[in-house]
Phi, psi and omega in degrees: 000127183286149177266143180228140177284315176203168183246128184300155183299315178303316174297327175293322178297318177295323185294315186294318180299321179293322180290319177297332172288356181106001179286150180283150180296329174296319177292324177292314182296324178289326180293314180268004179060047180234144181303145180300318182298325179295313178299318178299315177296327177290321176291323179290325177289327181291319173297330181277316188252343181079009183235148180249350182290153179281124178279129182283130182289160179263036182295178180292142184282137180301142182283337184232151177270166178301325173301315177292331175294319181291325178301319184292317181294319177301321181296318181290328179291326182295323180227099185292340180271356180289151180264166178299323180290324174299317176300321180294324179291319177294322177299319182294316178297325185277321185255333189083006184253130180265127175233161183270166181299322179295322177296315179295324178298322181290316181294325175295318176299320179294334180269003178091010182253141183225148180285142177240142174282143176294146181286137183260132181292165178287127179287133185239128177274176178295323181290327178294317181294323177298317183291320177299316182295317181293325176295316182296322180289322182290330181253015181294322183268009177297139180272177175296319179298322174297315177291337184290344185264010182254131172262112172274136183219164180195158174236144175224145176256139180227150177245097188226149166294163175303313181292316179298315183296317180298317179297323181290325180293315180286333173290324172292322184295341179276349183240298187254346184230151180267139183299327181291343178270357185272129175228117181265119183256335186267134178240015176286146182299312178222129178194183171258126188244151178251128180241129178252133180219145176230139178228157172224154186288348177277002173109348181287131182222163176212132174231128184231124176267113179279152181294164184295136177142186182269137177277116176250170179303315181289320179294326176301321179292306191292323189255348187235298186298303186290314181278348185233305186292326183296326172299317178301318178304310181290337178276325184274317180110199188293341182278359180295138182229131178252141182238126176243183187262019184057031176284168183294320178295341180275350188244022181279159177297323177298323177293318177299316181295319179296318177293327179288322181292332180266002177068032182262118180273130180269132176285125177292125192234129176289143182297151176052048180228057176294335178293344176272354182266119181292343180289343175296329173289331178285000000 
């Protein structure tokens, strides 16, 4: 049953006419797709007052006009970093009318603008900074040939419908990924999906959409390492080095045994260092 904020006067007249013809309130409510209680209150009000038109409430008058609402939204769009209080101050200086911060927030929500929290950087302790500096010093003299043997990988979770997910994948396939490397595993109409991707500086890329669910060590082996990373290992040779994101599922004993059995060397990676991974930009 659809929800309605109010019923137009013409619709009210039709409902009253149906009931006066002898129709039951339940049948009328089902015919117009309106709650039974709403039709019952309308009929009682009509019998009491003899009128079927909607009485307008005597609520508080809006503090801003539609034109002023558009001005508030436009002011926020011109400077995305401004706060609601700053917009209220600008409105006071422009119109001479004082409005509250909550009023500005309501007008912005009506215009499709919502407040967002600033992104907080990854906290780094002294041990993290020391490990990052040491890693950079160890790889400072690496040549392009050394980096060309590394497969950088990462996972990201998305909440998309099937159509949006398919459009996103094929849009990316035209720029950064090859269509023959794309494998779509999830067939649910709407869900949260995990996407694994791997890139190399020589242009070889791989994109894999993991089925819905949590990525575990065994799934990481069955759906990423064996069908994808092992192929890169065979193509590059003994110099191949694999880089993962230090996630919990990447550090299980089963994953380490799988890498050892396949002869895949893992790149030692400092903790909390997503900015050092070039795949983050992709």
